[in-house]
N, C-alpha and C positions, 0 to 999 in steps of 0.2 A: 525609823525610813526603809522603805523598800527601795532596791535599785536593782537595775536588770543587770546581766552578765558584762553587758557592754559598758553600763555605766561604772561598774566595779573596778573595771581594767584602769589600772594605773595613769596609760597614757591620755585617756579621755579626761582623768580627774587629776592632773597633773596643773596645780598652781602656777606654777613656772610659764606653761603655754597657755594659759587661759586669757582669752580676750577681755572677759569681764574682770579677771582679777587685774589686768593691765589698766583697765578703764577707773576701777575702785581706787587704784593705787595713786592716779592722777587727782584725785579729790584730798590728797594729803594736803595740797596748795591751796585749797578752796574751803573754808569751813562750814561758809553758809551752803554750800551744795553736799557737801559731807553729812551736815546736819540732816538737811532735807532728804537725803538718801537713806539714812537710817533710820528718821521716823516715818517716812514714807514704808520701808521695809517692816518695820512694825507694826504700823498703823494697819495697812491693806495686806494681811495674810489671807489664804483662801479660809480659814477658820472666823475670824472678825467679818469678813464678806458674808459667808455663807449665814451667821448668825447674828446679821445686822449690826455688828458693835462697830462698824469701822465708823458709821457716821457720828455715834456718840463719841468715839475716841476724836475723831476730826474736828467736832465741835470744841472738846476741851483742849484741844491743841490751839486754837484760833482764840477761844475767849482766854488761854493764859499768857497772850501776847500782846502788846500794844498794834493799835490798826495798821500802820504800816508795816510792822513785822508781819502781822498775819496775812496780809495781802501777798507778802514777799514769797512766804510759807506755801500759800494756794497756788500763786503762779509757778512754784517750782513743782509742787507736788503735779500740777496740770500737764508741765512738761514731760515728767515721768510718765504719768499715767500714758499720755501720747504715745511716746515712745516705747513702753512695756506692753500696750493694750491698743494697737492702733483702732481706728474705727475701720469697719468692714468696706471693702470697696465697692464702691457703687456700681451697680450691673447696668449697663448699657441698653 
């Protein structure tokens, strides 16, 4: 992985001060959200999206669950997607 000099700076990459690390630590108390985050992170990488494999992986994840659990996972993925990739703001 290539990093800039700024990114290589230990202060910027310090897990103790990273807000993302704090948020992920909070998932320790929520197994469903922790699983959704882990699956989302592994399923929707730049590689899987660029090679159109993400939809295949998502289909397999959904097919391997009971209908209620599948819908729950899709809802959690939708929340993560909206938070990580918000839709562009509409121009007035």
